[in-house]
C-alpha positions as CSV (number, residue, x, y, z in Angstrom):
1,M,114.2,112.3,105.1
2,P,111.3,109.8,105.4
3,Q,108.5,110.4,103.2
4,A,105.6,112.7,104.9
5,V,102.4,111.1,106.1
6,T,99.5,112.5,107.5
7,F,97.7,111.1,110.8
8,S,94.2,111.4,111.2
9,G,91.4,109.2,112.5
10,V,91.4,105.3,113.9
11,Y,94.4,103.1,114.0
12,T,94.0,99.8,115.0
13,A,96.1,97.9,117.2
14,L,95.4,95.1,115.6
15,V,95.4,91.7,117.4
16,T,97.4,88.7,116.3
17,P,95.6,85.6,115.5
18,F,97.2,82.3,116.4
19,T,95.9,78.7,115.6
20,S,95.3,76.5,118.3
21,S,98.7,74.6,118.1
22,G,100.2,78.4,118.4
23,D,101.2,79.4,115.0
24,L,100.4,82.4,113.4
25,D,96.8,82.3,111.7
26,E,97.3,83.6,108.2
27,A,93.9,83.0,107.0
28,A,92.7,85.1,109.7
29,L,94.7,87.7,109.6
30,R,93.8,88.7,106.3
31,A,90.3,88.3,106.8
32,M,90.7,90.4,109.9
33,V,92.5,93.2,107.9
34,K,90.3,93.4,105.3
35,R,87.5,93.8,107.5
36,Q,88.7,96.5,109.1
37,I,89.6,98.2,106.3
38,A,86.0,97.7,104.9
39,G,84.7,99.6,108.4
40,G,86.6,102.5,107.5
41,V,89.6,102.8,109.7
42,A,92.3,105.2,108.7
43,G,95.6,102.5,109.3
44,L,96.8,99.5,110.8
45,V,98.8,98.7,113.7
46,P,100.4,95.2,113.8
47,C,103.0,94.2,115.8
48,G,102.2,96.2,119.1
49,T,101.5,95.4,122.6
50,T,98.0,94.3,121.5
51,G,99.5,92.5,118.9
52,E,101.9,90.3,121.3
53,S,105.0,91.5,120.0
54,A,106.2,90.6,122.7
55,T,106.4,86.8,121.6
56,L,106.6,87.3,117.8
57,D,110.1,86.0,116.4
58,P,111.5,88.2,113.9
59,E,110.4,86.5,110.8
60,E,107.0,86.3,112.2
61,H,107.0,90.1,113.1
62,V,108.0,90.8,109.5
63,R,105.0,88.2,108.0
64,V,102.4,89.6,110.0
65,V,103.1,93.4,108.7
66,E,104.0,91.8,104.8
67,I,100.1,90.4,105.3
68,A,98.7,94.0,106.7
69,V,100.9,95.7,103.4
70,A,99.5,93.4,101.0
71,E,96.0,93.4,102.0
72,S,95.7,97.6,102.3
73,R,97.8,97.2,98.4
74,A,95.0,95.2,97.3
75,A,92.3,97.0,98.7
76,S,90.3,99.5,97.1
77,R,91.3,101.6,99.6
78,R,94.8,101.8,100.7
79,V,95.2,102.5,104.2
80,T,98.3,103.3,106.1
81,V,100.7,100.5,107.9
82,I,102.3,102.0,111.2
83,A,104.4,99.0,111.8
84,G,105.4,98.3,115.8
85,C,109.1,97.9,116.2
86,G,109.5,98.4,120.0
87,S,111.6,96.7,122.1
88,N,114.1,97.8,125.2
89,D,116.5,96.9,123.7
90,T,117.6,99.9,121.0
91,R,119.6,97.4,118.7
92,K,116.7,95.1,118.4
93,S,114.3,98.3,117.8
94,Q,116.8,99.3,114.8
95,K,116.8,96.1,113.5
96,L,113.1,95.5,113.5
97,A,112.9,99.3,112.2
98,A,114.8,98.0,109.1
99,L,113.0,94.9,108.8
100,V,109.4,96.6,108.5
101,K,110.6,99.1,106.5
102,K,111.5,96.3,103.9
103,A,108.4,94.6,104.8
104,G,106.6,98.0,103.2
105,A,105.0,99.8,106.5
106,D,104.4,103.6,106.0
107,A,105.6,104.1,109.2
108,L,106.7,102.9,112.5
109,L,105.3,102.6,116.3
110,A,108.0,102.6,119.2
111,V,107.4,102.3,122.5
112,T,109.5,103.8,125.6
113,P,111.9,101.0,126.4
114,Y,110.3,99.3,129.5
115,Y,112.1,97.8,132.0
116,N,115.2,100.1,131.9
117,K,113.7,102.6,132.6
118,P,115.8,105.5,130.5
119,T,116.3,109.2,131.7
120,P,115.0,111.9,128.9
121,A,118.5,112.1,127.3
122,G,117.9,108.1,127.2
123,L,114.8,107.9,125.6
124,K,116.2,110.8,123.1
125,A,118.6,108.8,121.9
126,H,117.0,105.3,122.0
127,F,114.0,107.1,119.2
128,T,116.8,109.3,117.7
129,A,118.9,105.8,116.5
130,V,115.2,104.2,115.8
131,A,114.7,107.2,113.4
132,D,118.1,106.6,111.8
133,A,117.8,102.8,111.0
134,G,114.3,102.9,110.0
135,E,114.2,105.5,107.7
136,L,110.4,105.9,108.3
137,P,108.2,108.5,110.1
138,V,108.2,107.5,113.6
139,I,105.3,107.4,116.2
140,L,106.5,107.8,119.9
141,Y,104.3,105.5,122.1
142,N,104.3,106.8,125.7
143,V,102.3,103.9,127.9
144,P,103.9,104.4,131.2
145,G,101.6,102.0,132.7
146,R,103.0,99.2,131.1
147,T,106.8,100.4,130.6
148,G,107.3,102.0,134.0
149,V,108.6,105.2,132.7
150,N,106.6,108.3,131.8
151,M,108.1,110.4,128.7
152,M,107.1,113.7,129.8
153,P,105.7,116.5,127.5
154,E,109.0,118.3,127.4
155,T,110.8,115.0,126.0
156,V,108.1,114.5,123.2
157,L,108.1,118.2,122.3
158,D,112.2,118.0,122.1
159,L,111.8,115.2,120.1
160,A,109.3,116.2,117.9
161,K,111.6,119.0,116.2
162,D,113.2,116.3,114.5
163,P,111.2,116.0,111.5
164,R,111.4,112.1,111.4
165,I,109.4,112.0,114.8
166,A,106.2,112.5,113.0
167,G,103.8,112.2,116.2
168,V,103.2,110.0,119.7
169,K,100.5,107.5,121.2
170,E,100.0,109.1,124.3
171,A,98.4,106.6,126.6
172,S,99.4,108.1,130.2
173,G,96.0,108.5,130.8
174,N,96.4,112.1,131.6
175,L,94.6,114.5,129.7
176,D,96.4,117.8,131.0
177,Q,100.0,115.9,129.7
178,A,98.4,115.2,126.3
179,C,97.4,119.4,126.2
180,E,100.5,120.1,127.1
181,I,102.2,118.1,124.2
182,L,99.5,119.7,121.9
183,R,99.9,123.1,123.1
184,G,103.6,123.1,122.2
185,R,103.6,120.7,119.3
186,P,105.4,121.9,116.2
187,E,102.9,122.2,112.9
188,G,102.7,118.8,111.4
189,F,103.4,116.6,114.6
190,A,100.6,114.6,115.2
191,V,98.9,113.8,118.7
192,L,96.8,110.0,118.6
193,S,95.4,109.0,121.8
194,G,96.2,105.7,123.2
195,E,93.4,105.1,125.2
196,D,89.9,104.5,123.7
197,S,88.1,105.7,125.8
198,L,89.9,109.4,126.3
199,A,90.1,109.9,122.4
200,L,86.9,111.9,122.3
201,P,88.0,114.3,124.7
202,M,91.5,114.8,123.2
203,V,90.3,115.1,119.6
204,A,88.3,118.2,121.6
205,C,91.8,119.7,122.8
206,G,93.0,119.1,119.4
207,A,94.3,115.7,119.0
208,E,94.3,113.7,115.5
209,G,92.8,110.2,116.4
210,V,93.5,107.4,118.2
211,I,95.2,104.2,118.0
212,A,93.1,102.0,119.4
213,V,92.1,98.5,120.7
214,I,88.3,98.8,120.2
215,S,88.2,99.2,116.9
216,N,89.2,95.6,116.2
217,E,85.8,94.3,117.7
218,A,83.8,97.8,116.1
219,P,85.9,99.3,113.4
220,R,82.9,100.8,111.2
221,T,80.9,102.3,114.5
222,Y,84.3,103.3,116.4
223,S,85.5,105.2,112.7
224,A,81.9,106.8,112.7
225,L,82.9,107.9,116.2
226,I,86.1,109.7,115.7
227,A,84.9,111.0,112.3
228,A,82.0,112.9,113.9
229,A,84.5,114.4,116.9
230,L,86.7,115.8,114.1
231,S,84.1,117.1,112.1
232,G,82.6,119.0,115.3
233,E,79.4,116.8,115.5
234,R,79.5,116.8,119.5
235,T,76.1,115.2,119.6
236,K,76.4,112.1,117.2
237,A,80.4,111.8,118.8
238,A,79.1,111.6,122.3
239,A,75.9,109.2,121.4
240,L,78.8,106.9,119.7
241,Q,80.6,107.0,123.1
242,K,77.9,106.0,125.1
243,K,77.1,103.2,123.2
244,L,80.8,102.1,122.7
245,F,81.8,102.9,126.4
246,P,81.1,99.9,127.9
247,L,83.4,97.7,125.6
248,M,86.3,100.6,126.1
249,K,86.2,99.5,129.6
250,A,85.4,95.7,129.4
251,N,88.8,95.2,126.9
252,F,90.9,96.1,130.0
253,R,88.9,94.3,132.7
254,E,92.1,92.3,132.4
255,S,95.5,92.6,130.5
256,N,95.0,93.9,127.0
257,P,94.8,91.6,124.8
258,L,93.0,89.4,126.5
259,P,89.4,90.7,126.7
260,V,89.5,92.0,123.0
261,K,90.6,88.5,121.8
262,W,88.0,86.4,123.7
263,A,85.8,89.1,122.2
264,M,87.1,88.4,119.0
265,A,86.8,84.8,119.0
266,R,83.4,85.0,120.2
267,L,82.3,87.6,117.3
268,G,84.3,84.3,115.4
269,L,86.6,86.7,113.8
270,C,89.7,84.5,115.0
271,G,90.8,82.0,117.7
272,G,91.6,83.0,121.4
273,A,94.8,81.5,121.5
274,H,97.5,83.2,123.2
275,R,101.2,82.7,123.9
276,L,102.5,82.2,127.5
277,P,102.7,84.0,129.1
278,L,99.4,85.3,128.8
279,V,96.6,82.9,129.1
280,P,92.9,83.3,128.1
281,L,90.2,85.9,129.5
282,S,89.4,84.5,132.9
283,A,85.9,83.2,133.0
284,S,84.7,85.4,135.6
285,H,85.0,88.4,133.1
286,H,83.0,86.7,130.1
287,A,79.7,87.9,130.9
288,A,81.0,91.4,131.4
289,V,82.3,91.4,128.0
290,E,79.5,89.7,126.2
291,S,77.5,92.6,127.9
292,A,79.5,94.9,126.3
293,L,79.2,93.7,123.1
294,L,75.3,93.4,123.4
295,A,75.9,97.4,124.2
296,A,77.9,98.0,121.4
297,G,75.3,96.2,119.1
298,L,77.7,93.8,118.3
299,L,75.5,90.6,119.3
300,D,71.9,90.7,119.6
301,E,69.7,90.1,122.3
302,K,70.0,86.3,121.6
303,G,73.5,86.3,121.4
304,Q,73.9,85.9,117.8
305,V,76.6,88.2,115.8
306,T,75.0,91.1,114.3
307,E,75.5,93.1,110.8
308,E,77.1,95.6,112.5
309,A,79.7,93.3,113.4
310,A,80.3,92.0,110.0
């Protein structure tokens, strides 16, 4: 039985930095992880969609997780590492689950298999197999806009009966669907928003937090927003949502992680390189992302990086 892990707060879906030659930039990754921990996030989610996991080879995948784990353990405040192990090949997902467990991950994030479009029975068999192989708590990831399959609340709640299935990252964009899961979930099953802009209303409905993109750029401010929401500080949470909302939307002007990686490079936090088939953010979107960084307080009126971005 996997050791129980409590999930609450902000978990950053980490960008994976690459050098200009396309290699993993370990120095930038270490600096990013340290900044996240200093910014107050509850945890790190390496090797998800935002981390371009589809173009990482297994050795790189494990190395990214190892670095996140090492920096967490070295910090004065240890955070939870939820390692991505998603694939549309169950055997590959199982192998990744076992590898990231050995690398020190605390839990697994497993996306619904994309392209194959499995039935509910197939989804249950897939996630059960991943749990068997990883021997860690599993967070399900439902993101139909990217995978082509919407895991319905009935399937999530059926899987939630397995104590190894610890929660769900719900990114259908449908609050009613999230509420159905919240209404029927067993005690201890975590519901985390997979949409940054919907995390506040989902917390109001009973969710525990969010696996976020925007916390790459603004870990301190977004952690404060979710903490305020969880503690019932409605006015503070609403004010911070207003401040960050333009950046939440700008991060999806093109496919994630193109905007957030451009923003991270603009803030001097990593390079802006991607691996094909992704290419850098279109120039037509640069001004909008820049404006959103200004609204979020990460750039000043002169375009200088602020202390809030440090």
